[in-house]
C-alpha positions in Angstrom: 78.4 104.3 -38.6 74.8 103.3 -39.9 72.8 100.7 -38.2 72.6 96.9 -39.5 69.6 95.9 -38.0 66.4 97.6 -37.3 65.0 98.4 -34.0 62.2 95.7 -34.6 65.2 93.1 -34.6 65.3 93.2 -30.8 61.6 92.1 -30.8 62.5 89.3 -33.3 65.3 88.0 -31.2 63.5 87.6 -27.9 60.6 86.1 -29.7 63.1 83.7 -31.2 64.4 82.7 -27.9 60.7 82.2 -26.6 59.9 80.4 -29.0 62.6 78.2 -29.1 62.2 77.3 -25.4 58.5 76.7 -25.8 59.6 74.3 -28.8 62.3 72.6 -26.5 59.4 72.2 -23.5 57.0 70.8 -26.1 59.4 68.3 -27.6 60.0 67.2 -23.6 56.3 67.0 -23.2 55.8 64.9 -26.4 58.9 62.7 -25.7 57.2 62.1 -21.9 53.5 61.6 -23.1 55.1 58.9 -25.6 57.0 57.0 -23.4 54.1 56.8 -20.8 51.8 55.6 -23.6 51.0 52.4 -24.5 53.3 52.6 -27.7 56.4 51.9 -25.0 54.7 50.4 -22.1 52.5 48.1 -24.0 49.7 48.5 -21.3 46.2 47.9 -22.5 47.4 46.4 -25.7 45.7 42.9 -26.4 48.0 40.2 -27.8 47.2 37.7 -30.3 46.9 34.3 -28.8 46.7 31.0 -30.5 44.1 30.2 -28.4 41.5 33.5 -27.2 41.4 32.4 -23.6 39.0 34.4 -21.4 40.3 35.1 -17.9 36.7 36.8 -17.5 35.1 33.5 -18.5 36.8 31.1 -16.6 37.7 33.6 -13.5 34.9 36.0 -13.4 32.2 33.6 -14.8 33.0 29.9 -13.5 34.9 31.1 -10.6 38.3 29.4 -11.2 41.0 30.1 -8.7 44.1 31.6 -10.0 46.1 28.8 -8.5 44.5 26.0 -10.6 46.2 27.0 -13.4 49.0 29.1 -12.0 50.3 26.3 -9.7 53.8 27.5 -8.7 52.8 31.3 -7.9 53.1 30.6 -4.2 56.6 28.8 -4.2 58.3 29.8 -7.4 59.5 33.1 -8.9 57.3 32.2 -12.0 53.4 32.0 -11.7 53.8 29.1 -14.3 51.8 28.6 -17.2 49.5 25.5 -16.9 50.1 22.6 -19.2 47.6 21.2 -21.6 46.5 18.4 -19.4 45.0 21.2 -17.0 43.1 22.4 -19.8 41.5 19.0 -21.2 40.7 18.1 -17.8 37.9 20.2 -18.4 37.8 20.4 -22.4 37.8 16.6 -22.8 34.3 17.0 -21.9 33.5 20.5 -22.1 33.5 22.3 -25.8 35.6 19.1 -27.1 34.8 19.8 -30.5 34.9 23.6 -30.6 37.3 24.7 -33.5 38.9 27.5 -31.5 40.1 24.6 -29.1 41.8 22.6 -31.9 45.3 24.1 -30.7 45.0 22.8 -27.4 43.7 19.3 -28.7 46.7 19.3 -31.2 49.1 20.0 -28.1 47.6 17.4 -26.2 47.8 14.9 -29.1 51.5 15.5 -29.9 52.8 16.8 -26.5 53.9 20.0 -27.9 53.6 23.0 -25.7 51.2 25.9 -27.0 53.2 29.1 -28.1 51.6 31.5 -26.1 52.4 34.8 -26.3 53.8 36.4 -23.3 51.7 39.6 -21.8 53.7 40.4 -19.0 57.4 40.5 -20.0 60.0 42.3 -18.0 63.1 43.1 -19.4 65.7 40.6 -18.5 67.8 42.7 -16.0 64.7 42.6 -13.7 64.6 40.5 -11.3 60.7 39.4 -10.0 59.8 36.8 -7.2 55.8 35.9 -7.5 56.3 34.0 -4.4 57.5 36.5 -2.3 54.7 39.1 -3.0 51.6 37.1 -2.8 52.8 35.4 0.6 53.1 39.2 1.7 49.9 39.9 1.0 50.2 41.3 -2.8 47.1 40.2 -4.2 47.2 39.6 -7.9 45.1 42.2 -9.0 47.2 44.8 -7.7 49.8 44.1 -10.5 47.8 42.5 -13.2 44.5 44.1 -12.7 40.9 42.7 -12.7 41.7 39.9 -14.8 38.5 38.4 -14.0 36.9 41.2 -16.2 39.2 40.8 -18.9 37.8 38.6 -22.4 41.6 38.6 -23.3 44.4 38.9 -21.1 46.3 42.5 -21.4 48.6 44.2 -19.5 47.0 46.4 -16.9 50.0 48.6 -15.7 53.2 50.1 -17.2 55.6 47.7 -15.3 58.0 50.9 -15.3 60.4 51.2 -12.6 58.6 54.3 -10.9 55.3 52.1 -10.8 57.2 49.2 -8.9 58.6 51.7 -6.5 55.7 53.3 -5.7 54.5 50.0 -4.0 58.0 49.3 -2.6 57.8 52.5 -0.9 54.4 52.5 0.7 53.2 48.8 0.7 50.8 49.8 3.2 48.5 51.1 0.4 48.3 47.9 -1.5 48.7 45.1 1.0 45.7 42.8 1.9 45.2 39.5 4.4 46.8 36.6 2.8 43.5 34.6 2.5 42.3 37.7 0.1 45.2 37.6 -2.4 43.1 35.8 -4.8 39.9 37.2 -4.2 39.4 39.5 -7.5 36.2 41.3 -5.8 38.0 42.0 -2.3 37.0 45.1 -0.3 38.6 45.8 3.0 36.4 45.6 5.9 38.2 48.6 7.5 39.9 51.8 6.2 43.1 50.6 4.4 45.1 53.5 6.3 44.2 51.5 9.2 44.7 48.0 8.0 47.7 48.7 5.6 50.4 49.4 8.3 49.0 46.6 10.5 49.4 43.9 7.9 52.6 45.2 7.0 54.1 44.7 10.5 52.3 41.5 11.0 53.8 40.1 7.7 57.1 42.0 8.1 57.3 43.3 4.8 60.2 45.5 4.2 60.1 48.9 2.3 62.9 47.6 -0.4 63.9 50.1 -2.7 67.8 49.4 -3.2 68.9 48.8 -6.8 70.1 45.3 -5.8 66.9 44.0 -4.8 65.4 43.6 -8.6 68.8 44.3 -10.5 70.9 41.4 -9.6 
C-alpha cells in the first residue's frame, strides 16, 4: 500500500504541536499581563473629579494631617469624605473667588454634597476596616502610596487579593509605630527586620489569612 503522507509530515506534525503549545503559553502570558495591567486594576489611573483636589499641595505643601479631612479613619471602617464645610473653613478666605472652586461654593450654598469619583473602590464582597489597620500601625502610605506627591489622587496599588495577603501574611514588613502612621516621609530609626517583629508583638497583630476575615 502506497504511503499517504510524506516523511516530512512527521516534522510538520511535531512542529505544529510545538507551535500550538507556544501559542497557548503566549495567550496565557498575555491574559496574565492584562489582568495585572491598569486596564483591569485601575492602578495609576487618574480619575476625573468635579474639583481638581491636590493632595500634593494640601498634604505635601501645606502639611495638612490626613485626619483633618478624613475624620473617621481611626474609629470607623470608612476613612470618610470631608464635608464641604471643612473645605470652606479655608476657602471662604483663601482662593475664595477661584473659578475651579465654584463646585465647592455651590455645594456650600445649596447643601448638596459634591459628587466625587471614588478612587479606591473595593468590590462589594470585600470588607475592609480603616480603623483596625491604622490602630495596628499600618500607615496610610502603605496602601495609598505617597499621596503627598500626587497632584491628582490615584490608586497606587492593584487592591488585588494577593496584594492584601502579602501584608496579612507578613505584617512585620509594613508595620510602623502608631505615632508615625500619618507621616508621609517616615523612615524607620532601625532596620525593619528588627522593628517589625517587635511592633507586631507589642500591638498584638495577628496574621489573619482566613477567607472570612474579608469575605463576610
